[in-house]
C-alpha positions in Angstrom: -11.8 -36.4 13.2 -10.4 -39.0 16.4 -12.4 -41.0 18.9 -9.5 -39.7 21.9 -10.0 -42.0 24.1 -10.2 -45.2 21.6 -7.7 -43.9 19.4 -10.4 -45.1 16.2 -9.8 -42.2 13.5 -12.4 -41.1 10.2 -10.4 -39.3 7.2 -12.9 -36.9 5.6 -13.2 -38.0 1.7 -10.6 -35.9 -0.4 -12.0 -32.5 -1.0 -14.9 -32.4 1.8 -14.7 -28.9 3.2 -16.5 -27.8 6.7 -17.4 -24.7 6.2 -17.8 -22.5 9.4 -21.1 -23.5 11.6 -21.9 -26.4 9.5 -22.6 -29.5 11.6 -22.2 -32.6 9.8 -22.9 -36.0 11.6 -20.9 -39.1 11.3 -22.1 -42.5 12.4 -21.3 -46.1 13.4 -22.9 -49.3 14.5 -27.1 -48.9 14.5 -27.1 -45.0 13.3 -25.1 -46.2 10.6 -27.1 -44.6 7.3 -28.4 -41.7 9.8 -25.9 -39.4 9.0 -23.6 -38.2 6.3 -20.8 -40.3 7.1 -20.4 -43.7 8.3 -16.9 -44.2 10.1 -17.3 -48.0 10.8 -19.7 -51.2 11.1 -19.3 -51.4 15.0 -19.2 -49.5 17.6 -17.0 -46.6 18.1 -17.8 -44.3 20.8 -17.5 -45.4 24.7 -20.5 -44.7 26.4 -19.8 -45.6 29.9 -17.1 -43.0 30.3 -16.4 -39.7 28.4 -15.2 -40.3 24.7 -14.3 -37.4 22.9 -14.2 -36.2 19.3 -11.2 -34.1 18.0 -11.1 -32.7 14.9 -8.2 -32.0 13.4 -6.9 -30.1 10.1 -4.7 -31.3 7.1 -1.4 -30.6 9.3 -2.8 -32.3 12.5 -3.7 -29.3 14.1 -6.9 -29.4 16.4 -9.4 -27.1 14.6 -12.5 -28.3 17.2 -13.3 -30.5 19.8 -16.4 -32.0 21.1 -16.9 -33.6 24.9 -21.0 -35.1 25.8 
């Protein structure tokens, strides 16, 4: 998973499988401990401008994209 604007990445643990329609929450900073995975202890997402998240498969091909 990639924070597109900031280029930070999160690699899911080996063997982690995301099924169709499954929702996983990846957190950072103050939200840590409220989701399924922790991405970073500091800020990751840019709250001043759009900062989409891109989900890629093992080969680096985009499989999903989220923009708030």
